[in-house]
C-alpha positions in Angstrom: -16.3 12.1 12.9 -13.2 14.1 14.4 -9.5 13.2 14.3 -8.4 10.2 16.0 -7.3 10.6 19.7 -3.4 10.1 21.0 -5.1 7.0 23.1 -6.1 5.4 19.5 -2.8 5.5 17.9 -1.1 4.5 21.1 -3.5 1.4 20.8 -3.2 1.1 16.6 0.6 1.9 15.8 1.8 -1.3 17.9 -0.8 -3.7 16.5 -0.1 -2.6 12.8 3.9 -3.0 13.5 3.0 -6.7 15.0 1.5 -7.3 11.7 4.2 -5.7 9.8 6.7 -8.0 11.6 4.8 -11.1 10.9 4.9 -10.7 7.2 8.3 -9.5 7.0 10.3 -11.6 9.2 9.1 -14.9 7.6 9.4 -13.7 4.0 13.5 -12.3 4.8 14.0 -15.8 5.5 12.8 -17.6 2.6 14.2 -15.1 0.4 17.6 -15.4 2.3 17.0 -19.3 1.4 16.3 -18.7 -2.4 19.9 -16.9 -2.1 18.7 -13.4 -2.5 18.6 -10.4 -0.3 15.8 -9.8 2.2 15.8 -6.1 1.4 13.2 -7.3 -1.6 10.4 -7.0 0.8 10.5 -3.4 1.0 8.8 -3.4 -2.6 6.0 -4.9 -0.7 5.4 -2.0 1.4 4.2 -0.3 -2.0 0.8 0.0 -2.9 0.6 -3.2 -5.6 4.1 -3.8 -4.8 3.3 -7.5 -3.7 2.1 -8.5 -7.3 5.4 -6.3 -8.8 7.5 -8.6 -6.1 5.9 -11.9 -6.8 6.7 -11.1 -10.8 10.4 -10.3 -10.3 10.6 -13.3 -7.7 9.2 -15.6 -10.8 11.9 -14.5 -13.5 15.1 -13.4 -11.8 17.5 -16.0 -11.3 18.1 -17.5 -8.2 21.7 -17.6 -6.7 21.0 -20.4 -4.3 19.6 -22.6 -7.3 23.0 -21.6 -9.8 24.7 -24.3 -10.9 22.0 -27.0 -10.4 20.3 -28.4 -13.1 16.7 -28.3 -14.0 15.8 -31.8 -12.8 16.2 -30.8 -9.3 
């Protein structure tokens, strides 16, 4: 098994870019609605970053919910 040819990369890179876009775009919309910066999604591109991102999302104050009571 040698190195991959340029034709392989010509096929794989656009497909990978579509998968990344399909993940990042909805996530950015969700974070914006929560009142947080969509730049937080960049942490998910790191190994183990999705877990860290979920923990941070659970414990940081959400600006969109500030001023509201806990009764919903």
